[in-house]
C-alpha positions as CSV (number, residue, x, y, z in Angstrom):
1,M,158.0,27.3,49.2
2,K,159.4,30.0,47.0
3,R,159.4,32.5,49.8
4,K,161.2,30.0,52.1
5,A,163.7,29.3,49.5
6,M,164.5,32.9,49.1
7,Q,164.9,33.4,52.8
8,F,167.3,30.4,52.9
9,L,169.3,31.7,49.9
10,A,169.6,35.3,51.1
11,P,172.2,34.6,53.9
12,I,174.2,32.5,51.5
13,T,174.2,35.3,48.9
14,L,175.5,37.8,51.5
15,L,178.3,35.4,52.5
16,A,179.3,34.9,48.9
17,L,179.4,38.7,48.4
18,G,181.5,39.1,51.5
19,A,183.9,36.4,50.3
20,C,184.4,38.2,47.0
21,A,185.3,41.5,48.7
22,T,188.8,42.6,47.8
23,P,191.3,44.2,50.2
24,F,192.1,48.0,50.1
25,K,195.6,48.4,48.7
26,A,197.7,51.5,49.2
27,D,201.3,52.5,48.4
28,V,202.9,54.0,51.5
29,S,206.1,56.0,51.6
30,R,207.7,57.1,54.9
31,F,210.7,59.1,56.0
32,Q,211.3,59.2,59.7
33,E,213.6,60.1,62.5
34,L,211.1,59.5,65.3
35,P,212.4,58.8,68.8
36,A,211.2,55.8,70.6
37,P,207.8,56.5,72.2
38,Q,208.1,57.4,75.8
39,G,204.9,59.2,76.5
40,Q,205.6,62.2,74.4
41,T,202.5,64.4,73.9
42,F,201.0,65.4,70.6
43,T,198.3,67.6,69.0
44,I,196.8,67.1,65.5
45,R,196.2,70.0,63.2
46,A,194.8,70.3,59.6
47,A,197.1,71.1,56.8
48,D,194.3,72.9,55.1
49,P,192.9,75.8,57.3
50,A,189.5,75.2,55.7
51,D,189.4,71.8,57.4
52,A,190.3,73.1,60.9
53,G,187.4,72.7,63.3
54,G,185.4,70.7,60.9
55,I,183.4,67.6,62.0
56,E,184.7,65.5,59.2
57,F,188.3,66.4,59.9
58,G,187.7,65.7,63.6
59,Q,186.6,62.1,62.8
60,Y,189.8,61.5,60.7
61,A,192.0,63.2,63.3
62,S,190.5,60.8,66.0
63,L,191.6,57.8,63.9
64,V,195.1,59.2,63.8
65,A,195.1,60.0,67.5
66,N,194.0,56.4,68.3
67,E,196.8,55.0,66.2
68,M,199.4,57.3,67.9
69,Q,198.2,56.2,71.3
70,E,198.5,52.6,70.4
71,I,202.1,53.2,69.6
72,G,202.8,54.9,72.9
73,Y,202.3,58.6,72.4
74,V,199.9,60.7,74.5
75,P,197.4,63.3,73.3
76,A,198.1,66.7,74.9
77,T,195.4,67.9,77.3
78,S,196.9,71.2,78.3
79,G,200.0,73.3,77.7
80,Q,202.6,72.9,75.0
81,A,202.6,69.5,73.3
82,D,205.9,67.8,72.5
83,M,204.9,67.1,68.8
84,T,202.5,68.4,66.2
85,V,200.9,66.0,63.8
86,T,199.8,67.6,60.5
87,L,197.1,65.8,58.5
88,D,196.1,66.3,54.9
89,Y,193.9,64.2,52.6
90,G,192.0,64.3,49.3
91,V,190.9,62.6,46.2
92,D,191.3,63.7,42.6
93,N,188.6,64.0,39.9
94,G,189.3,60.6,38.4
95,R,190.5,59.3,35.1
96,E,188.6,57.1,32.7
97,R,189.9,53.5,32.2
98,T,189.0,51.2,29.5
99,I,189.3,47.4,29.7
100,V,189.1,45.0,26.7
101,R,187.6,41.9,28.2
102,Q,188.7,39.4,25.5
103,D,191.5,39.4,22.9
104,P,190.0,40.4,19.6
105,F,192.5,38.2,17.7
106,Y,191.3,35.1,19.6
107,D,188.8,32.8,18.0
108,P,187.2,30.1,20.2
109,F,187.3,27.5,17.4
110,W,190.6,28.3,15.7
111,G,192.8,29.8,18.4
112,Y,195.4,32.6,18.1
113,G,197.0,33.5,14.8
114,S,194.5,31.7,12.6
115,F,194.0,34.6,10.2
116,Y,193.7,32.4,7.1
117,R,190.6,30.5,8.0
118,P,187.0,30.3,6.9
119,Y,184.7,33.2,7.7
120,V,181.2,34.1,6.8
121,V,180.5,36.6,4.0
122,R,177.0,37.8,3.5
123,T,175.8,38.1,-0.2
124,R,172.5,38.9,-1.8
125,R,172.0,35.1,-2.3
126,G,172.6,34.3,1.3
127,H,175.8,33.3,3.1
128,R,179.0,31.6,1.9
129,Y,182.3,30.5,3.6
130,V,185.5,32.0,2.3
131,M,189.0,31.0,3.2
132,G,191.2,34.1,3.6
133,Y,192.3,36.8,5.9
134,Y,189.9,37.3,8.9
135,D,190.0,40.8,10.3
136,P,188.5,40.5,13.9
137,F,187.8,44.2,14.0
138,L,186.0,44.2,10.6
139,Y,184.1,41.0,11.4
140,S,183.7,41.4,15.1
141,G,180.0,40.7,14.9
142,F,180.9,37.1,14.2
143,N,181.6,35.2,17.5
144,R,181.7,38.6,19.3
145,P,185.5,38.3,20.0
146,Y,185.8,41.3,22.3
147,D,184.0,43.6,24.6
148,V,185.0,47.0,26.0
149,D,184.1,48.3,29.5
150,S,184.9,51.9,30.7
151,F,184.9,53.2,34.2
152,T,186.4,55.9,36.4
153,V,189.4,55.4,38.6
154,Y,190.1,57.9,41.4
155,T,193.4,58.5,43.2
156,A,193.2,59.2,46.9
157,N,196.1,60.3,49.1
158,L,196.8,61.0,52.8
159,D,199.8,63.1,54.0
160,L,201.1,62.9,57.5
161,K,203.8,65.0,59.0
162,I,205.2,65.1,62.6
163,D,207.3,68.0,63.9
164,R,209.0,68.4,67.3
165,N,207.8,71.6,68.8
166,S,210.9,72.5,70.8
167,D,213.1,73.1,67.8
168,R,210.6,72.6,64.9
169,K,212.5,69.6,63.6
170,R,210.7,67.4,61.2
171,L,210.5,63.9,62.6
172,F,208.2,62.1,60.2
173,E,206.9,62.5,56.6
174,G,204.5,59.9,55.2
175,K,202.3,59.6,52.2
176,A,199.7,56.9,51.5
177,E,198.2,56.7,48.0
178,A,195.5,54.3,46.6
179,K,193.5,54.0,43.4
180,S,189.9,53.1,43.8
181,R,186.6,53.2,41.9
182,S,185.2,55.2,44.9
183,N,185.7,58.9,45.5
184,K,184.0,58.9,48.9
185,L,186.4,60.3,51.6
186,P,184.6,58.6,54.5
187,Y,185.5,55.3,52.9
188,L,189.0,56.2,51.6
189,V,190.5,58.2,54.5
190,P,190.1,55.5,57.2
191,N,191.6,52.9,55.0
192,L,194.5,55.2,54.2
193,V,195.1,56.0,57.9
194,E,195.2,52.2,58.6
195,A,197.7,51.7,55.8
196,M,199.8,54.5,57.0
197,F,200.1,53.1,60.5
198,T,200.6,49.5,59.5
199,G,204.2,48.7,60.5
200,F,204.6,52.4,61.6
201,P,207.0,54.2,61.5
202,G,208.5,51.9,58.9
203,N,211.9,52.0,57.2
204,S,212.9,55.5,56.2
205,G,212.9,56.0,52.4
206,E,211.0,52.8,51.7
207,T,207.8,52.6,49.7
208,V,205.7,49.5,50.5
209,R,202.4,48.1,49.2
210,I,200.0,47.5,52.1
211,S,196.7,45.7,51.9
212,V,194.0,46.5,54.4
213,A,191.4,43.7,54.9
214,P,187.8,44.5,53.8
215,E,185.4,45.6,56.6
216,E,183.9,42.1,56.9
217,K,187.3,40.5,57.4
218,R,188.6,42.8,60.2
């Protein structure tokens, strides 16, 4: 019976975890003078020469190419393309963040601001209650009024530029930035690409917060 119960609960647990998944949020800034798509051709190149020809870069470039095609542009197959798309991406080394989970000045029995209240003082003869000033940091062992949690937050970014090849005029500049507890580019870059092309090309000079649904919700 126990085994059957676990088999029954497992799908429910997975559904609960999926329901708790939070969307990927990115701040996207775009400046653009793009002409209306009329089948203009494009190529994609890496901003960092070290990425050029790499398999990882190729996967991210394919995501960008798919988005460009959905808008109405066409990948160049031969000859000179009308536009060049320059792609750059990265993630920093992260910064430590600290969260205090509960207000240290809050007492579950006396509420906020109740500094003059009974508290326990340990003596050689045992314990006694004293009415006076309660310092939550000094007596934090009583009622455990707060807890501290530390973790690392990483900042990932994606830069996208589009130039017209005939006169090298810059047609588009975009930047997507997101903070995450993950520093894995295979997770971050596809989400940043999707955020970049949400509402593309956007209003020039405007920065917007874009939420991308979790994988389970797409």
